[in-house]
matplotlib code that plots the C-alpha trace (Angstrom):
import matplotlib.pyplot as plt

x = [-154.4, -152.7, -149.0, -146.8, -144.7, -141.1, -138.5, -134.9, -132.2, -129.9, -130.9, -131.1, -128.4, -129.1, -126.0, -125.6, -122.4, -122.3, -119.6, -116.8, -117.7, -116.2, -117.7, -117.3, -118.0, -121.4, -122.3, -121.3, -123.3, -126.4, -125.9, -125.6, -128.8, -130.7, -129.5, -130.6, -134.1, -134.4, -131.8, -129.9, -126.2, -124.1, -120.7, -119.3, -115.6, -113.1, -109.7, -108.2, -111.0, -114.0, -116.6, -120.1, -120.9, -119.2, -118.7, -116.1, -113.8, -114.0, -110.5, -108.6, -105.3, -106.0, -107.5, -108.8, -110.6, -109.3, -112.1, -115.7, -117.5, -121.0, -122.8, -126.4, -129.6, -127.7, -125.7, -128.5, -126.9, -123.2, -121.8, -118.2, -116.6, -113.0, -110.7, -111.3, -114.8, -118.1, -120.7, -123.9, -125.4, -128.7, -129.9, -133.6, -134.5, -138.1, -139.8, -138.4, -134.9, -135.2, -136.2, -133.1, -131.0, -132.6, -131.8, -128.2, -127.9, -129.1, -126.4, -123.8, -125.2, -124.9, -121.3, -120.3, -116.7, -116.8, -113.2, -111.9, -108.2, -106.4, -104.3, -101.7, -100.8, -103.5, -102.1, -98.5, -99.6, -101.5, -98.6, -96.1, -98.4, -98.8, -95.0, -94.6, -97.1, -95.8, -92.2, -93.0, -94.9, -92.0, -89.5, -91.6, -92.1, -88.3, -87.5, -90.1, -88.9, -85.3, -84.1, -85.3, -87.0, -90.7, -93.0, -96.0, -98.2, -96.1, -96.1, -99.9, -100.1, -98.0, -100.2, -103.3, -101.8, -100.9, -104.4, -105.9, -103.8, -105.1, -108.7, -108.1, -106.2, -108.9, -111.5, -109.4, -107.9, -110.1, -111.1, -111.5, -115.1, -114.7, -114.6, -112.4, -113.6, -112.7, -112.8, -113.9, -117.3, -117.9, -118.0, -114.6, -113.0, -114.7, -113.7, -111.3, -114.3, -116.2, -113.2, -112.5, -116.0, -116.1, -112.6, -113.5, -116.8, -115.0, -112.3, -114.9, -116.8, -113.7, -112.5, -116.0, -115.9, -112.5, -113.6, -116.6, -114.5, -112.0, -114.7, -116.3, -113.0, -112.2, -115.5, -115.1, -111.5, -111.1, -107.9, -105.9]
y = [-131.1, -128.3, -127.9, -127.4, -124.2, -124.7, -124.0, -123.3, -125.7, -122.9, -119.8, -116.6, -114.1, -110.4, -108.3, -104.6, -102.6, -100.0, -97.9, -95.8, -94.8, -93.3, -95.2, -94.7, -97.3, -95.9, -96.2, -99.9, -100.3, -98.9, -101.3, -104.3, -103.1, -103.0, -106.5, -107.8, -106.6, -109.1, -111.9, -113.4, -112.6, -115.7, -114.0, -110.5, -109.8, -107.2, -107.9, -108.5, -109.4, -111.7, -109.5, -109.7, -106.0, -102.9, -101.7, -104.3, -102.1, -99.3, -98.7, -100.7, -99.2, -99.5, -96.3, -97.8, -101.1, -103.0, -105.5, -105.7, -108.9, -110.0, -113.2, -113.5, -115.6, -119.0, -117.7, -115.9, -112.6, -111.7, -108.2, -107.6, -104.1, -103.5, -101.1, -102.6, -103.9, -103.0, -105.7, -106.8, -110.1, -111.6, -115.0, -115.3, -112.0, -111.4, -108.0, -107.3, -108.2, -105.9, -103.1, -103.9, -103.4, -100.0, -98.9, -100.0, -98.2, -95.0, -95.1, -95.7, -92.8, -90.5, -91.5, -91.4, -90.3, -87.4, -87.8, -91.3, -91.6, -94.3, -96.5, -99.2, -100.5, -98.5, -95.3, -96.2, -97.2, -93.9, -91.7, -93.6, -93.3, -89.6, -89.1, -91.0, -89.0, -85.7, -86.7, -87.9, -84.8, -82.6, -84.6, -84.3, -80.6, -80.1, -81.9, -80.0, -76.6, -77.5, -77.4, -73.9, -72.7, -73.4, -70.5, -69.7, -71.5, -74.7, -74.6, -74.2, -77.3, -79.3, -78.2, -79.2, -82.6, -83.3, -82.2, -84.5, -87.3, -86.8, -87.0, -90.0, -91.8, -91.2, -92.7, -95.6, -96.9, -98.6, -96.8, -98.1, -99.2, -100.0, -98.0, -96.3, -97.5, -96.1, -97.9, -94.7, -93.0, -89.9, -87.8, -89.2, -88.8, -85.9, -85.0, -82.2, -80.1, -80.7, -79.7, -76.5, -75.4, -72.4, -71.2, -71.5, -69.6, -66.8, -66.6, -66.5, -63.7, -61.6, -62.1, -61.1, -57.9, -56.9, -57.6, -55.4, -52.6, -52.8, -52.4, -49.5, -47.7, -48.3, -46.7, -43.7, -43.0, -44.2, -42.3, -43.3]
z = [-189.8, -187.9, -188.3, -185.3, -185.2, -186.1, -183.5, -184.6, -183.5, -182.6, -180.6, -182.4, -181.3, -181.4, -181.0, -180.4, -180.9, -178.2, -179.9, -178.3, -174.8, -171.6, -168.6, -164.9, -162.2, -161.5, -165.2, -165.1, -161.9, -163.7, -166.6, -164.1, -162.3, -165.6, -166.4, -163.0, -163.6, -166.5, -165.8, -162.9, -163.0, -163.7, -163.8, -163.3, -163.8, -164.8, -166.3, -162.8, -160.5, -160.2, -158.4, -157.0, -157.3, -158.7, -155.2, -154.8, -156.9, -154.4, -153.2, -155.8, -157.0, -160.7, -162.1, -165.3, -166.1, -169.2, -169.4, -168.1, -168.8, -167.8, -168.3, -167.2, -167.7, -167.9, -170.8, -172.6, -172.2, -172.7, -172.4, -173.2, -172.9, -173.5, -175.3, -178.7, -178.4, -176.7, -177.6, -176.1, -177.2, -176.2, -177.4, -178.3, -176.7, -175.7, -175.5, -172.1, -173.2, -176.2, -173.9, -171.9, -175.0, -175.6, -172.0, -172.2, -175.6, -174.0, -171.3, -174.1, -176.1, -173.0, -172.5, -176.2, -176.9, -179.4, -180.6, -181.2, -181.4, -183.4, -181.2, -181.5, -184.9, -186.7, -185.3, -186.3, -189.8, -190.1, -189.2, -191.2, -194.2, -193.5, -193.3, -196.5, -198.4, -197.1, -197.8, -201.2, -202.2, -200.8, -202.9, -206.1, -205.5, -205.0, -208.2, -210.2, -208.8, -209.6, -206.0, -205.5, -202.3, -202.3, -203.2, -201.0, -203.5, -203.3, -199.5, -199.7, -201.9, -199.4, -196.5, -198.5, -199.3, -195.7, -194.5, -197.2, -195.9, -192.4, -193.6, -195.8, -193.1, -190.6, -192.9, -194.1, -190.9, -188.3, -185.1, -181.7, -181.1, -177.4, -174.2, -171.7, -168.2, -164.8, -161.5, -159.8, -159.9, -162.0, -158.8, -157.7, -161.1, -163.0, -166.5, -167.3, -168.6, -165.4, -163.2, -165.2, -166.2, -163.8, -164.9, -168.6, -168.1, -166.2, -168.9, -171.7, -169.9, -169.3, -173.0, -174.2, -172.1, -173.3, -176.9, -176.5, -174.9, -177.7, -180.3, -178.5, -178.0, -181.7, -182.7, -180.3, -181.2, -184.8, -185.6, -182.6]

ax = plt.figure().add_subplot(projection="3d")
ax.plot(x, y, z, "-o")
ax.set_aspect("equal")
plt.show()
């Protein structure tokens, strides 16, 4: 007697945290296009608009997007991207759906934010803790030194304590795992580095030339 394969009563959800990103409208359009290759779109919306395509955002006054939410495949796929969260969830994914997750993850990796800044309550708690540690250490150092002016060694200890507080606070307090999203394309709203790459390159070359000239002059005229 052959046994029938068991089927779970509830669908299996596979979730992917996309991490901190910086996405432009054309990045979001690429993600939607990838989803359309696998599922039909049920709902596509931002924090202020229910849209059919990302081109609907062309010309809106808002520079940033607070929420980007996609439902597809009769609820089998859910993508939610906002400031505090960037999560892709697919129920009972097949091989094609898992390939979709890989492609979306690649886009997220290309747009990864290198520096994640604490925000909101987490940032306030961090800086309050930093001030408390620095102030407490300064008070203790003042009492120990009998109210005298700090020596260089004591100041060095205070600086080390503050730096250690920064490192500890960065590790302890939660970071944003979501995204910064723009309603403009990358060409319409380039990054600061993209806008100033030529100037930075020119300044670096000029600085290198003067550095080499300074070294050469120092070697040719050592006593002057």
